C-alpha positions as CSV (number, residue, x, y, z in Angstrom):
1,C,9.6,-49.3,-26.7
2,N,7.6,-52.5,-27.2
3,S,7.9,-53.4,-23.5
4,Y,6.1,-50.2,-22.4
5,P,2.7,-51.3,-21.1
6,S,-0.4,-50.5,-23.1
7,I,-3.2,-51.6,-20.8
8,D,-6.9,-51.7,-21.4
9,V,-9.0,-51.3,-18.3
10,T,-12.6,-52.4,-17.8
11,H,-14.6,-52.2,-14.6
12,Q,-18.0,-53.5,-13.5
13,M,-19.7,-52.5,-10.3
14,D,-22.1,-54.8,-8.5
15,L,-25.1,-52.6,-8.1
16,P,-28.8,-53.2,-8.2
17,E,-30.6,-52.5,-11.5
18,D,-31.7,-49.1,-10.4
19,G,-28.0,-48.2,-9.8
20,E,-28.7,-47.0,-6.2
21,V,-26.7,-48.1,-3.2
22,E,-27.6,-47.6,0.5
23,A,-25.4,-45.3,2.5
24,G,-22.7,-47.2,4.4
25,T,-23.1,-50.5,2.6
26,D,-20.4,-52.5,0.9
27,V,-19.9,-51.9,-2.8
28,Q,-17.9,-54.4,-5.0
29,M,-16.2,-53.6,-8.2
30,V,-14.3,-56.0,-10.5
31,V,-11.5,-54.4,-12.5
32,Q,-10.0,-56.2,-15.5
33,L,-6.6,-55.1,-16.9
34,E,-5.5,-56.5,-20.2
35,R,-2.2,-55.9,-21.9
36,E,-2.1,-55.1,-25.6
37,V,0.1,-57.8,-27.1
38,D,1.5,-58.4,-30.5
39,E,1.7,-62.0,-31.9
40,E,5.6,-61.8,-31.9
41,D,5.7,-60.9,-28.2
42,D,7.2,-63.4,-25.8
43,P,4.6,-64.1,-23.0
44,A,7.5,-64.9,-20.6
45,S,8.6,-61.3,-20.8
46,F,5.2,-59.7,-20.0
47,G,5.6,-57.5,-17.0
48,R,9.3,-57.6,-16.8
49,V,10.7,-54.0,-16.4
50,R,13.5,-52.9,-18.6
51,S,15.4,-50.1,-17.0
52,T,18.9,-49.2,-15.9
53,R,17.3,-47.9,-12.6
54,F,16.4,-51.5,-11.6
55,P,19.7,-53.4,-11.5
56,K,17.8,-56.6,-10.4
57,V,14.9,-58.3,-12.1
58,K,11.8,-56.2,-11.4
59,M,8.3,-57.1,-12.4
60,E,5.8,-54.3,-12.9
61,N,2.8,-54.1,-10.7
62,W,-0.4,-52.1,-11.0
63,W,-2.3,-50.5,-8.2
64,C,-6.1,-50.0,-8.4
65,L,-7.5,-47.4,-6.1
66,V,-11.0,-45.9,-5.6
67,G,-11.0,-42.5,-4.2
68,R,-13.2,-39.5,-3.6
69,P,-12.0,-36.2,-5.0
70,G,-13.1,-32.9,-3.7
71,A,-12.3,-30.4,-1.0
72,D,-9.6,-31.4,1.4
73,A,-12.2,-32.5,4.0
74,D,-14.0,-34.7,1.5
75,K,-10.9,-36.3,-0.1
76,S,-10.5,-39.9,0.9
77,L,-9.1,-43.2,-0.3
78,L,-11.9,-45.9,-0.2
79,C,-9.8,-48.9,-1.3
80,I,-6.5,-50.0,-2.8
81,K,-5.3,-53.2,-4.2
82,R,-2.1,-54.4,-6.0
83,V,-2.8,-56.2,-9.3
84,P,0.0,-58.2,-10.9
85,V,-0.5,-58.1,-14.7
86,G,1.0,-60.6,-17.2
87,A,-1.2,-60.6,-20.3
88,T,-4.2,-60.0,-18.0
89,G,-4.9,-59.2,-14.4
90,K,-8.1,-59.0,-12.4
91,A,-9.0,-57.5,-9.1
92,K,-12.1,-57.4,-6.9
93,L,-12.2,-54.0,-5.1
94,E,-14.5,-53.6,-2.1
95,F,-15.3,-50.3,-0.4
96,V,-18.0,-48.8,1.8
97,A,-20.5,-46.4,0.1
98,P,-20.4,-42.8,1.4
99,E,-22.7,-41.9,4.3
100,E,-24.0,-38.8,2.6
101,V,-27.2,-39.3,0.5
102,G,-27.1,-38.1,-3.1
103,E,-25.0,-38.6,-6.2
104,H,-21.3,-39.0,-5.7
105,E,-18.4,-39.0,-8.2
106,L,-15.7,-41.4,-7.4
107,I,-12.5,-42.1,-9.3
108,L,-11.0,-45.4,-10.2
109,Y,-7.2,-45.0,-10.6
110,C,-5.0,-47.7,-12.2
111,M,-1.4,-46.8,-11.6
112,C,1.8,-48.6,-12.6
113,D,4.7,-48.7,-10.1
114,S,7.4,-49.0,-12.8
115,Y,6.6,-46.6,-15.7
116,M,5.6,-43.0,-15.8
117,G,2.8,-41.8,-18.1
118,C,0.7,-45.0,-18.3
119,D,-1.6,-44.4,-15.3
120,Q,-5.3,-44.3,-16.0
121,E,-8.3,-42.9,-14.2
122,Y,-12.0,-43.3,-14.7
123,K,-14.9,-41.4,-13.2
124,I,-17.6,-43.5,-11.5
125,K,-20.9,-42.1,-10.4
126,I,-23.0,-43.8,-7.7
127,N,-26.3,-42.7,-6.3
128,V,-26.4,-43.1,-2.5
129,V,-29.8,-43.5,-0.9
130,R,-30.8,-43.5,2.8
131,A,-30.1,-46.8,4.5
132,G,-33.3,-48.8,5.0
133,S,-36.3,-49.2,2.8
134,E,-39.0,-46.7,1.9
135,D,-41.1,-48.3,4.7
136,G,-38.4,-47.0,7.1
137,D,-38.8,-43.5,5.7
138,A,-42.6,-43.7,6.2
139,M,-42.1,-44.8,9.8
140,E,-39.8,-41.9,10.5
141,E,-42.4,-39.5,9.2
142,A,-45.2,-41.1,11.3
143,D,-43.1,-41.0,14.5
144,P,-43.5,-37.7,16.4
């Protein structure tokens, strides 16, 4: 039971202070995974899977994904990255902001490839604005 992973996940998105991102631009997110450890735990055993279903040595891996939930037409996977976790693991996820202007709800999934029931998901909201500055909007209005 002590080898079952208890992982704390933190994430930070690289967005401007106003929290808005232009449509179609790159968005970066740093995800930090940290294993809850006891002082009597052996660091050499972190991540080693203990199961009769894996006859050879198997190290657990975590997968971090960012996706768009919604109707079938809107569902999409924006990025995926494998993150090996010993005591800690860190990943830089990069994806393209949606083209549609407005507030979007994305989901960050952190999934383990070795144990059931320890997957985590976090809702992320981003506000997508039209590409270009406000000056570009004024030019569009002035153009016949």
